[in-house]
ZAMARGU-4260 file (C-alpha; in steps of 0.2 Angstrom, whole numbers, plus 5000, padded with zeros to 4 digits):
<rodrens>
0) 5278/5046/4608 | 5266/5059/4618 | 5275/5073/4627 | 5272/5077/4645 | 5261/5093/4641
5) 5249/5079/4632 | 5253/5069/4649 | 5247/5081/4660 | 5230/5085/4648 | 5227/5066/4647
10) 5228/5063/4667 | 5218/5078/4672 | 5206/5075/4661 | 5204/5055/4665 | 5202/5061/4682
15) 5192/5077/4682 | 5178/5077/4692 | 5162/5080/4679 | 5147/5089/4683 | 5133/5076/4689
20) 5123/5068/4675 | 5135/5073/4661 | 5139/5059/4650 | 5157/5056/4654 | 5153/5055/4672
25) 5155/5038/4672 | 5171/5036/4663 | 5182/5032/4677 | 5171/5017/4683 | 5167/5011/4666
30) 5186/5010/4661 | 5190/5000/4679 | 5175/4983/4678 | 5181/4969/4673 | 5161/4965/4668
35) 5155/4967/4651 | 5144/4982/4654 | 5126/4982/4646 | 5117/4999/4642 | 5105/4996/4655
40) 5116/4997/4669 | 5126/5012/4663 | 5111/5022/4662 | 5105/5015/4678 | 5121/5020/4685
45) 5120/5037/4677 | 5102/5039/4686 | 5108/5037/4704 | 5120/5051/4700 | 5110/5062/4692
50) 5106/5074/4705 | 5120/5081/4718 | 5105/5086/4729 | 5095/5070/4728 | 5097/5059/4743
55) 5094/5043/4733 | 5088/5033/4722 | 5079/5016/4720 | 5086/5004/4707 | 5073/4992/4705
60) 5078/4983/4689 | 5070/4964/4689 | 5079/4951/4696 | 5094/4945/4683 | 5097/4961/4675
65) 5115/4965/4687 | 5107/4977/4702 | 5123/4975/4711 | 5134/4979/4694 | 5124/4995/4693
70) 5125/5001/4711 | 5145/4994/4709 | 5149/5007/4695 | 5143/5020/4706 | 5153/5016/4721
75) 5168/5013/4707 | 5165/5031/4703 | 5164/5038/4721 | 5181/5029/4724 | 5189/5036/4709
80) 5184/5052/4712 | 5192/5051/4731 | 5175/5050/4738 | 5179/5035/4750 | 5166/5034/4764
85) 5156/5020/4755 | 5144/5008/4765 | 5134/4994/4758 | 5121/4986/4770 | 5112/4970/4763
90) 5108/4953/4772 | 5120/4943/4781 | 5118/4928/4768 | 5127/4939/4754 | 5140/4950/4761
95) 5154/4942/4757 | 5147/4938/4741 | 5147/4959/4738 | 5165/4960/4745 | 5169/4947/4732
100) 5162/4955/4717 | 5167/4972/4722 | 5186/4965/4722 | 5185/4954/4706 | 5178/4963/4695
105) 5178/4982/4700 | 5196/4981/4711 | 5189/4989/4725 | 5196/4986/4743 | 5179/4980/4752
110) 5178/4974/4771 | 5166/4962/4780 | 5162/4971/4797 | 5152/4962/4809 | 5154/4959/4828
115) 5169/4949/4828 | 5179/4961/4815 | 5173/4976/4825 | 5179/4969/4841 | 5195/4964/4834
120) 5200/4981/4825 | 5196/4991/4844 | 5210/4978/4849 | 5221/4981/4837 | 5221/5001/4843
125) 5209/5007/4830 | 5196/5016/4839 | 5186/5018/4824 | 5182/5004/4815 | 5171/5011/4803
130) 5185/5023/4797 | 5193/5010/4784 | 5200/5012/4767 | 5185/5002/4758 | 5170/4999/4755
135) 5163/4994/4774 | 5149/4981/4770 | 5139/4974/4786 | 5120/4966/4788 | 5104/4975/4793
140) 5105/4969/4810 | 5121/4973/4815 | 5121/4992/4805 | 5104/4995/4815 | 5114/4991/4831
145) 5129/5003/4825 | 5117/5017/4822 | 5127/5028/4835 | 5140/5026/4825 | 5133/5027/4808
150) 5127/5043/4810 | 5141/5056/4814 | 5149/5048/4797 | 5149/5059/4782 | 5144/5044/4772
155) 5148/5047/4752 | 5136/5034/4747 | 5125/5022/4757 | 5120/5006/4745 | 5104/4997/4752
160) 5103/4978/4746 | 5086/4971/4745 | 5078/4987/4752 | 5061/4980/4751 | 5064/4975/4768
165) 5065/4992/4774 | 5047/4996/4764 | 5038/4998/4783 | 5053/5008/4791 | 5041/5022/4793
170) 5031/5013/4807 | 5037/5017/4824 | 5037/4999/4826 | 5051/4995/4813 | 5063/4993/4826
175) 5078/4989/4813 | 5070/5000/4799 | 5067/5017/4812 | 5086/5012/4818 | 5093/5013/4799
180) 5082/5029/4796 | 5086/5039/4809 | 5108/5032/4806 | 5109/5035/4788 | 5097/5052/4789
185) 5104/5065/4777 | 5114/5055/4767 | 5115/5049/4750 | 5107/5033/4748 | 5106/5019/4733
190) 5091/5006/4737 | 5092/4989/4727 | 5075/4979/4727 | 5067/4970/4712 | 5051/4969/4723
195) 5049/4990/4724 | 5028/4987/4725 | 5020/4970/4730 | 5006/4971/4740 | 5001/4989/4745
200) 5006/5007/4737 | 5010/5010/4756 | 5027/4999/4752 | 5032/5013/4739 | 5028/5026/4752
205) 5039/5018/4766 | 5054/5015/4753 | 5052/5035/4750 | 5053/5040/4768 | 5069/5029/4769
210) 5078/5039/4757 | 5070/5056/4761 | 5057/5061/4773 | 5053/5077/4763 | 5048/5066/4746
215) 5030/5064/4753 | 5019/5070/4766 | 5013/5058/4781 | 5004/5041/4777 | 4988/5048/4780
220) 4991/5063/4766 | 4998/5047/4754 | 4984/5037/4758 | 4972/5050/4752 | 4980/5056/4739
225) 4985/5040/4732 | 4975/5026/4738 | 4959/5031/4744 | 4945/5033/4732 | 4954/5031/4716
230) 4971/5038/4719 | 4979/5049/4706 | 4992/5035/4698 | 4998/5048/4684 | 5003/5061/4697
235) 5012/5047/4710 | 5021/5041/4691 | 5027/5058/4689 | 5035/5059/4706 | 5043/5043/4708
240) 5049/5046/4689 | 5061/5058/4700 | 5069/5043/4711 | 5065/5026/4706 | 5070/5019/4687
245) 5066/5000/4684 | 5071/4988/4668 | 5060/4975/4662 | 5070/4960/4655 | 5061/4959/4638
250) 5066/4978/4636 | 5085/4973/4635 | 5084/4956/4623 | 5094/4965/4612 | 5109/4967/4624
255) 5108/4953/4637 | 5107/4933/4634 | 5096/4924/4644 | 5097/4906/4645 | 5083/4893/4649
260) 5078/4881/4664 | 5076/4865/4658 | 5065/4852/4667 | 5069/4834/4671 | 5056/4826/4681
265) 5064/4810/4688 | 5050/4798/4696 | 5050/4788/4711 | 5041/4772/4717 | 5044/4770/4736
270) 5045/4750/4740 | 5032/4745/4751 | 5043/4745/4767 | 5046/4764/4763 | 5027/4769/4761
275) 5024/4758/4777 | 5037/4772/4785 | 5030/4786/4780 | 5010/4783/4781 | 5015/4776/4799
280) 5026/4794/4803 | 5011/4803/4795 | 4998/4796/4807 | 5011/4799/4823 | 5012/4818/4816
285) 4994/4819/4814 | 4991/4817/4834 | 4986/4831/4841 | 4991/4826/4859 | 5009/4819/4859
290) 5019/4820/4870 | 5033/4821/4859 | 5031/4835/4850 | 5030/4851/4860 | 5012/4861/4860
295) 5022/4878/4860 | 5032/4876/4844 | 5020/4860/4837 | 5017/4866/4819 | 5037/4870/4818
300) 5041/4853/4823 | 5030/4845/4813 | 5034/4856/4798 | 5052/4851/4802 | 5049/4832/4801
305) 5039/4832/4786 | 5055/4838/4779 | 5065/4828/4785 | 5054/4813/4781 | 5053/4818/4764
310) 5073/4820/4763 | 5079/4803/4767 | 5075/4789/4779 | 5092/4792/4787 | 5089/4811/4791
315) 5072/4806/4801 | 5079/4791/4809 | 5091/4802/4819 | 5078/4813/4824 | 5067/4802/4829
320) 5081/4795/4840 | 5082/4812/4848 | 5063/4812/4852 | 5064/4795/4861 | 5077/4800/4870
325) 5070/4817/4875 | 5054/4808/4881 | 5064/4796/4891 | 5073/4811/4901 | 5052/4814/4903
330) 5046/4799/4908 | 5063/4798/4922 | 5058/4816/4930 | 5072/4826/4919 | 5067/4844/4913
335) 5068/4841/4895 | 5075/4854/4884 | 5065/4867/4879 | 5076/4874/4865 | 5073/4855/4855
340) 5066/4862/4840 | 5080/4878/4836 | 5092/4864/4838 | 5085/4852/4825 | 5085/4869/4816
345) 5102/4871/4818 | 5111/4855/4816 | 5100/4851/4801 | 5103/4870/4793 | 5083/4871/4787
350) 5079/4889/4782 | 5085/4897/4798 | 5079/4914/4793 | 5063/4910/4787 | 5058/4898/4801
355) 5060/4912/4812 | 5044/4919/4807 | 5037/4902/4810 | 5043/4905/4829 | 5035/4921/4830
360) 5017/4915/4826 | 5019/4898/4838 | 5006/4898/4854 | 5016/4903/4869 | 5009/4886/4878
365) 5016/4880/4894 | 5025/4860/4892 | 5009/4848/4894 | 5010/4840/4909 | 5013/4822/4912
370) 4996/4814/4916 | 4996/4797/4905 | 5013/4790/4911 | 5007/4773/4899 | 5004/4784/4886
375) 5019/4791/4887 | 5029/4774/4887 | 5018/4770/4871 | 5026/4784/4863 | 5042/4779/4867
380) 5042/4762/4860 | 5031/4770/4845 | 5045/4782/4841 | 5058/4767/4845 | 5049/4757/4832
385) 5047/4771/4819 | 5067/4774/4819 | 5073/4756/4819 | 5058/4755/4806 | 5069/4769/4796
390) 5087/4761/4800 | 5083/4746/4792 | 5082/4756/4775 | 5098/4757/4770 | 5096/4763/4753
395) 5081/4772/4748 | 5072/4772/4731 | 5075/4789/4729 | 5091/4789/4730 | 5093/4776/4716
400) 5083/4790/4705 | 5099/4802/4708 | 5109/4791/4701 | 5098/4792/4686 | 5095/4808/4686
405) 5112/4813/4687 | 5116/4801/4669 | 5102/4811/4663 | 5109/4828/4668 | 5128/4824/4662
410) 5122/4818/4645 | 5112/4832/4642 | 5126/4843/4648 | 5136/4835/4637 | 5126/4840/4622
415) 5126/4856/4627 | 5144/4858/4628 | 5142/4863/4647 | 5153/4857/4662 | 5148/4842/4670
420) 5145/4849/4686 | 5128/4846/4697 | 5122/4857/4712 | 5113/4845/4723 | 5100/4855/4737
425) 5095/4846/4753 | 5087/4851/4767 | 5096/4840/4779 | 5114/4840/4786 | 5111/4822/4788
430) 5104/4817/4770 | 5119/4828/4764 | 5133/4817/4775 | 5121/4801/4768 | 5121/4805/4749
435) 5142/4811/4750 | 5144/4795/4756 | 5135/4785/4744 | 5141/4795/4727 | 5157/4792/4733
440) 5154/4774/4735 | 5146/4773/4719 | 5156/4780/4705 | 5159/4797/4710 | 5175/4795/4721
445) 5185/4810/4724 | 5171/4820/4713 | 5161/4827/4727 | 5161/4840/4740 | 5149/4847/4751
450) 5144/4865/4758 | 5135/4867/4773 | 5135/4881/4788 | 5148/4874/4797 | 5159/4868/4786
455) 5171/4857/4795 | 5179/4839/4795 | 5196/4832/4788 | 5191/4833/4771 | 5185/4852/4771
460) 5204/4856/4781 | 5212/4848/4766 | 5205/4859/4753 | 5208/4875/4764 | 5225/4870/4767
465) 5226/4869/4747 | 5215/4883/4742 | 5225/4894/4755 | 5244/4889/4746 | 5237/4893/4728
470) 5230/4911/4734 | 5246/4916/4743 | 5249/4933/4739 | 5235/4935/4728 | 5222/4945/4739
475) 5209/4935/4740 | 5213/4927/4758 | 5203/4937/4770 | 5205/4938/4791 | 5189/4927/4792
480) 5195/4906/4792 | 5174/4903/4790 | 5173/4916/4773 | 5190/4908/4766 | 5184/4891/4768
485) 5168/4895/4757 | 5178/4903/4745 | 5189/4889/4745 | 5175/4873/4744 | 5167/4885/4729
490) 5184/4886/4720 | 5186/4866/4724 | 5169/4862/4715 | 5174/4874/4700 | 5191/4871/4697
495) 5189/4849/4703 | 5176/4842/4709 | 5161/4835/4700 | 5146/4837/4712 | 5143/4849/4726
500) 5129/4845/4740 | 5122/4859/4747 | 5110/4865/4762 | 5100/4879/4762 | 5110/4888/4774
505) 5126/4887/4766 | 5121/4892/4749 | 5114/4909/4752 | 5121/4923/4743 | 5133/4912/4731
510) 5136/4915/4713 | 5140/4896/4705 | 5137/4902/4686 | 5150/4889/4682 | 5138/4875/4685
515) 5120/4873/4674 | 5111/4858/4685 | 5103/4863/4699 | 5093/4845/4708 | 5080/4849/4721
520) 5084/4831/4731 | 5072/4839/4742 | 5059/4850/4736 | 5055/4865/4748 | 5035/4870/4748
525) 5042/4889/4747 | 5044/4895/4730 | 5054/4911/4736 | 5067/4897/4742 | 5068/4888/4725
530) 5070/4903/4716 | 5085/4909/4728 | 5090/4889/4725 | 5090/4890/4704 | 5096/4907/4704
535) 5113/4902/4710 | 5116/4895/4695 | 5102/4904/4682 | 5108/4920/4684 | 5115/4935/4674
540) 5132/4927/4667 | 5126/4911/4661 | 5130/4905/4648 | 5123/4887/4646 | 5103/4883/4648
545) 5101/4876/4666 | 5093/4858/4668 | 5083/4858/4684 | 5079/4841/4689 | 5066/4838/4703
550) 5060/4821/4712 | 5040/4814/4710 | 5034/4802/4724 | 5022/4792/4713 | 5014/4785/4730
555) 5011/4801/4735 | 4996/4812/4731 | 5002/4829/4740 | 5018/4828/4733 | 5012/4828/4717
560) 5000/4841/4719 | 5013/4852/4726 | 5025/4848/4711 | 5011/4853/4700 | 5009/4869/4710
565) 5028/4875/4710 | 5027/4871/4692 | 5012/4877/4683 | 5008/4892/4694 | 5023/4898/4698
570) 5033/4894/4682 | 5047/4890/4693 | 5057/4878/4681 | 5053/4882/4664 | 5057/4895/4653
575) 5070/4908/4652 | 5067/4920/4667 | 5059/4907/4678 | 5046/4915/4693 | 5042/4931/4689
580) 5043/4945/4701 | 5024/4948/4697 | 5019/4929/4705 | 5033/4928/4718 | 5028/4944/4723
585) 5010/4940/4726 | 5015/4930/4739 | 5015/4941/4757 | 5026/4929/4762 | 5034/4911/4758
590) 5032/4905/4775 | 5012/4908/4774 | 5011/4896/4757 | 5020/4882/4767 | 5009/4884/4783
595) 4993/4883/4769 | 5003/4867/4762 | 5007/4861/4780 | 4989/4861/4784 | 4983/4850/4768
600) 4995/4837/4774 | 4991/4836/4792 | 4971/4839/4789 | 4969/4829/4773 | 4968/4809/4774
605) 4960/4804/4758 | 4965/4807/4738 | 4949/4818/4736 | 4952/4827/4754 | 4969/4832/4748
610) 4963/4836/4730 | 4949/4848/4736 | 4961/4856/4747 | 4973/4861/4733 | 4960/4865/4720
615) 4954/4878/4733 | 4973/4886/4737 | 4974/4885/4716 | 4960/4896/4715 | 4966/4908/4728
620) 4985/4909/4723 | 4975/4913/4705 | 4964/4928/4712 | 4982/4935/4720 | 4991/4932/4704
625) 4979/4942/4694 | 4976/4957/4706 | 4975/4974/4701 | 4993/4976/4709 | 4999/4970/4694
630) 4991/4983/4682 | 4996/4996/4697 | 5014/4991/4695 | 5014/4990/4677 | 5006/5009/4678
635) 5019/5016/4689 | 5034/5008/4688 | 5036/5003/4670 | 5041/5011/4654 | 5036/5007/4638
640) 5044/5021/4627 | 5047/5016/4610 | 5061/5024/4609 | 5069/5014/4623 | 5081/5002/4613
645) 5086/5018/4601 | 5091/5025/4616 | 5099/5012/4624 | 5109/5008/4608 | 5115/5026/4608
650) 5120/5026/4626 | 5131/5010/4621 | 5139/5016/4607 | 5145/5033/4617 | 5150/5023/4631
655) 5163/5010/4621 | 5169/5027/4613 | 5172/5035/4628 | 5181/5020/4636 | 5191/5019/4620
660) 5198/5036/4623 | 5202/5034/4642 | 5209/5017/4640 | 5221/5024/4625 | 5225/5039/4635
665) 5227/5029/4652 | 5240/5017/4641 | 5248/5033/4633 | 5251/5041/4649 | 5256/5024/4658
670) 5269/5022/4643 | 5277/5040/4648 | 5278/5040/4665 | 5285/5023/4667 | 5296/5024/4651
675) 5313/5020/4662 | 5305/5009/4675 | 5295/4995/4663 | 5296/4985/4647 | 5280/4989/4635
680) 5272/4975/4626 | 5260/4987/4615 | 5251/4970/4606 | 5248/4963/4623 | 5243/4980/4632
685) 5253/4975/4646 | 5271/4980/4654 | 5283/4970/4663 | 5284/4982/4679 | 5306/4979/4685
690) 5307/4997/4694 | 5292/5001/4705 | 5291/5019/4708 | 5286/5015/4729 | 5287/5001/4742
695) 5271/4996/4741 | 5269/4993/4720 | 5274/4976/4718 | 5287/4971/4702 | 5278/4961/4689
700) 5268/4960/4672 | 5254/4971/4674 | 5240/4969/4661 | 5227/4983/4655 | 5210/4981/4657
705) 5203/4980/4639 | 5189/4970/4628 | 5200/4958/4625 | 5206/4955/4642 | 5191/4952/4654
710) 5199/4955/4670 | 5204/4937/4675 | 5224/4941/4676 | 5225/4940/4694 | 5238/4926/4699
715) 5254/4930/4709 | 5265/4942/4699 | 5253/4945/4687 | 5240/4959/4689 | 5226/4971/4680
720) 5230/4989/4679 | 5217/5000/4683 | 5214/5018/4685 | 5211/5014/4704 | 5226/5001/4706
725) 5239/5010/4716 | 5252/5012/4702 | 5238/5018/4691 | 5234/5032/4703 | 5254/5035/4707
730) 5254/5037/4688 | 5240/5048/4685 | 5243/5060/4702 | 5263/5062/4697 | 5258/5065/4676
735) 5246/5079/4683 | 5261/5087/4693 | 5272/5086/4681 | 5282/5104/4675 | 5277/5110/4660
740) 5284/5128/4657 | 5282/5140/4641 | 5287/5129/4627 | 5285/5124/4609 | 5274/5111/4602
745) 5278/5103/4586 | 5262/5091/4581 | 5268/5079/4568 | 5252/5077/4556 | 5262/5069/4543
750) 5265/5053/4552 | 5251/5050/4561 | 5244/5032/4559 | 5226/5039/4556 | 5218/5054/4546
755) 5214/5067/4557 | 5203/5081/4544 | 5203/5097/4558 | 5221/5095/4563 | 5228/5092/4544
760) 5219/5110/4542 | 5230/5117/4553 | 5246/5110/4542 | 5260/5121/4539 | 5252/5135/4554
765) 5256/5139/4570 | 5250/5150/4583 | 5247/5149/4601 | 5235/5140/4615 | 5234/5139/4634
770) 5224/5124/4646 | 5215/5129/4663 | 5209/5120/4674 | 5191/5126/4679 | 5185/5121/4698
775) 5169/5124/4701 | 5162/5120/4720 | 5143/5121/4722 | 5133/5107/4726 | 5146/5095/4723
780) 5165/5100/4715 | 5165/5100/4697 | 5180/5103/4688 | 5182/5109/4669 | 5197/5108/4656
785) 5197/5123/4646 | 5209/5128/4630 | 5209/5143/4624 | 5218/5146/4607 | 5222/5156/4592
790) 5233/5155/4576 | 5246/5169/4571 | 5234/5176/4559 | 5223/5181/4576 | 5208/5167/4571
795) 5204/5159/4587 | 5203/5140/4590 | 5189/5131/4598 | 5189/5117/4611 | 5187/5101/4598
800) 5202/5108/4587 | 5214/5109/4602 | 5209/5092/4610 | 5210/5085/4592 | 5226/5094/4592
805) 5235/5085/4607 | 5228/5069/4598 | 5245/5071/4589 | 5262/5064/4594 | 5275/5081/4595
810) 5292/5085/4598 | 5296/5099/4612 | 5306/5114/4613 | 5308/5126/4627 | 5302/5144/4625
815) 5311/5158/4636 | 5294/5171/4636 | 5277/5176/4628 | 5276/5189/4620 | 5266/5202/4630
820) 5252/5206/4616 | 5248/5187/4614 | 5248/5184/4633 | 5234/5197/4633 | 5225/5188/4621
825) 5227/5172/4628 | 5221/5178/4644 | 5205/5187/4637 | 5201/5171/4627 | 5203/5160/4643
830) 5191/5173/4654 | 5178/5170/4639 | 5181/5151/4638 | 5178/5152/4659 | 5163/5163/4657
835) 5154/5150/4646 | 5159/5136/4658 | 5152/5146/4672 | 5135/5148/4664 | 5134/5132/4658
840) 5137/5126/4679 | 5127/5140/4686 | 5110/5133/4671 | 5113/5115/4676 | 5113/5120/4695
845) 5098/5130/4695 | 5090/5115/4685 | 5095/5104/4701 | 5088/5118/4711 | 5073/5119/4705
850) 5067/5102/4705 | 5073/5100/4723 | 5060/5115/4726 | 5048/5107/4716 | 5048/5092/4729
855) 5047/5103/4742 | 5032/5111/4737 | 5024/5096/4733 | 5028/5089/4749 | 5020/5104/4758
860) 5005/5101/4749 | 5005/5084/4755 | 5006/5091/4773 | 4992/5104/4771 | 4982/5091/4761
865) 4983/5078/4776 | 4976/5092/4789 | 4963/5096/4778 | 4955/5079/4773 | 4957/5077/4794
870) 4944/5093/4794 | 4935/5087/4778 | 4931/5071/4789 | 4924/5077/4803 | 4913/5087/4792
875) 4906/5073/4785 | 4904/5065/4803 | 4895/5080/4809 | 4884/5080/4793 | 4880/5061/4798
880) 4875/5065/4818 | 4865/5079/4811 | 4856/5068/4801 | 4854/5055/4814 | 4849/5071/4829
885) 4834/5072/4817 | 4827/5054/4814 | 4830/5051/4835 | 4814/5043/4842 | 4817/5047/4860
890) 4822/5065/4868 | 4836/5054/4876 | 4842/5046/4858 | 4841/5065/4852 | 4851/5072/4867
895) 4866/5060/4868 | 4867/5062/4849 | 4867/5081/4853 | 4882/5079/4864 | 4893/5069/4853
900) 4888/5084/4840 | 4893/5096/4852 | 4910/5089/4854 | 4914/5086/4834 | 4909/5104/4832
905) 4923/5108/4845 | 4935/5099/4839 | 4931/5106/4819 | 4935/5122/4826 | 4953/5117/4834
910) 4954/5106/4816 | 4952/5124/4807 | 4964/5133/4818 | 4974/5119/4817 | 4975/5122/4799
915) 4982/5139/4797 | 4996/5134/4812 | 4999/5117/4799 | 5001/5127/4784 | 5013/5141/4793
920) 5021/5128/4802 | 5024/5118/4784 | 5029/5134/4777 | 5043/5137/4789 | 5050/5122/4786
925) 5050/5120/4768 | 5058/5138/4767 | 5071/5134/4778 | 5074/5118/4767 | 5074/5131/4752
930) 5089/5141/4761 | 5098/5127/4766 | 5097/5121/4746 | 5102/5140/4742 | 5118/5143/4752
935) 5126/5125/4748 | 5121/5131/4728 | 5134/5147/4732 | 5148/5143/4724 | 5167/5145/4724
940) 5178/5145/4708 | 5196/5142/4708 | 5207/5145/4691 | 5223/5136/4688 | 5233/5137/4672
945) 5241/5119/4669 | 5251/5126/4652 | 5253/5138/4638 | 5262/5133/4621 | 5266/5139/4604
950) 5261/5126/4594 | 5264/5121/4575 | 5256/5108/4562 | 5270/5101/4551
</rodrens>
């Protein structure tokens, strides 16, 4: 059994604030993580914490390497250090996913803050809703809206997910980017993006300014130095290395098992009636003068109708009837609804976020005046006929093909040993309802669940009520019914249902890796959207190959070419990784790609025209994908060190050893502190707490996180025991405050279960030692535990020997007094250890300061370069004008040139003077920034003696 002296030392060691960049800085975070950590993730988290001065980093690992986990490790460490003003900004669709990951895998309290919850907090008497005892999560738009509330808060860390959305934040026109830059200025940030560089080096400049506007000069200086006329890529790579880290999937295959994608193409051949309907509606959509389709949103409306037409006859029939009703209103003189297209988007849940881009590009024409009543009547009759034609198709051919595809897919899952589960995506809620009913009626009764943006109805309410009962008291129930309903439906799919039918809006950001089959009932034209769909299941942590099923219309030439393009050019459906960042990154926008596809469907009438148009598009894509940006991305961001595997292997070994040490010490301290309150099960690393030390800690069985217990013990009365758990914090805080007076500790090496060569060398010897905690305050607070010891013969004991000594059980006997000569010798040894630690700290902080100073010097060079570049450009213009003056054909021409020349020469003189002014201004700003850094570096120090003992080894 350990003693109170062991407990005090262990508790201080586990919770000490290690210096930035040190190997044990992440001990608390890594121990608390209920995930199987990989070495590249640990290395990325350490990179984010490497400097106490830097204002942030970009973590740019390829898709699928767990950037969320990397950022969560950093958040967890900050929380463990009691630095708890933590903020995550991300797309609205993945806010809840972040909250779930933090709660379930890292035991971090997390709160999604939106307009509704913000208002509710104020009504509940909380005047500062951003001051919460939890990690706050909010969307880009809402964070920008709260910029005035965000700015004064001294955030300890801000994580920005999907950070490439802020690559244009330096532009004054970028409203959200500008608002967030201002709100988070000077705060430590971690930016997450798999695509930091897609189309232009200026994207890297934009991300850098979001971190710290003093990393580079202004945009013109960046362009002249790194873009125009063969920029210095080597220099840029050197500067990026300080704040941007990227790991490739192929570099970590030794540690991360990736499953493959397997494509199943399910062909179907529409009946003559279905083909006639398709041809008739296509002809109708190609009519440029239709009253049914508002000219203001024509292209968007046509896109939606084509999506619904490809989805199901039920989807298009309902929309046609809505169009007919709108035209009847127009005929009867009733003002038609101008937001009709938006209503379809909302009701059908068709890629709402991406379609905003379509609306932005549409012409703002007025509604067409009714000048041809006969044409209007004809259109009403035509649409009524088309709707009736669609209604007459009760079960379409593609639905029957779905039944075959499910049989094939489930058989393949059974062969692989995977659960029989299928995730079906559709672009229409009408199709979703139709498929749900059809599957229920044809062999899948009680096995189907629908997942939409609204999630309402009797079945959903029943699943939700059951989920509330099961999860009562587990901490999973939130204040938001909408969030809990989504969790309930996902859990129901995992535990009970066999098939989930999801719309685009519903499935954004959810993790469905327990399912290994994705069925694109409707295939979007946007490759980025397809990759996101498949990514719901094919992701880090998936244990089976993922089956991807697509349907192929054998009577539609354009559909076949789209399928070929998505398969062969984007490699979406096969292989280990799916679409690469480079290929998806070659698209400026998935929406632009959709527009190109729509134009082919609209403009091309014959198979030859369709094939020629797709050939041209394919050739253009080939050129984009092969563009020099790929080479630039590799040269700047991708590292091919020969020792990368060796380094990662070493990182993994070191981390495991460290975690084993932390885990053992935490378990030992807990046993000592709760010895009268709990019954311990050594084999299971668990204990039953019968007498909680405080009212806010529950009775029950607590499991220590270990490699044998992966964090799934979260039932009622069954808790995961972590450093950050209230009970864990109570145990450690009280152990650090234990009363440890002067005493003799007799360390029993004879009965120690394993060999300890260093301590065995001390057998039958005795002496004295003291343990002090040195706290150094500089850029950040650092803590050092310093042993100073000696034996009775006067020989000193080094730090490692004293640490090893406290790995041995001991008995305690109190002492009354410390001999004077011993006290002075221990004091002298302690001062020496303190001085050595201070020197190490100073050396480290000097290195941080030198790095920051170099960055500022380079920033100053960039700013001066911009001014010099402007002067150089003016000189070149003057030279050109002088040549033009010499070649002037008439006096009038020469006079005009001379006038412009005089203006440029005046400008040149002003610019020469401005260079001196700029240099002075920049030097002044640089010096003030350096002075500020030096002031922050001023050190304070405090030493506390934790205990002094006489030791003996028996």
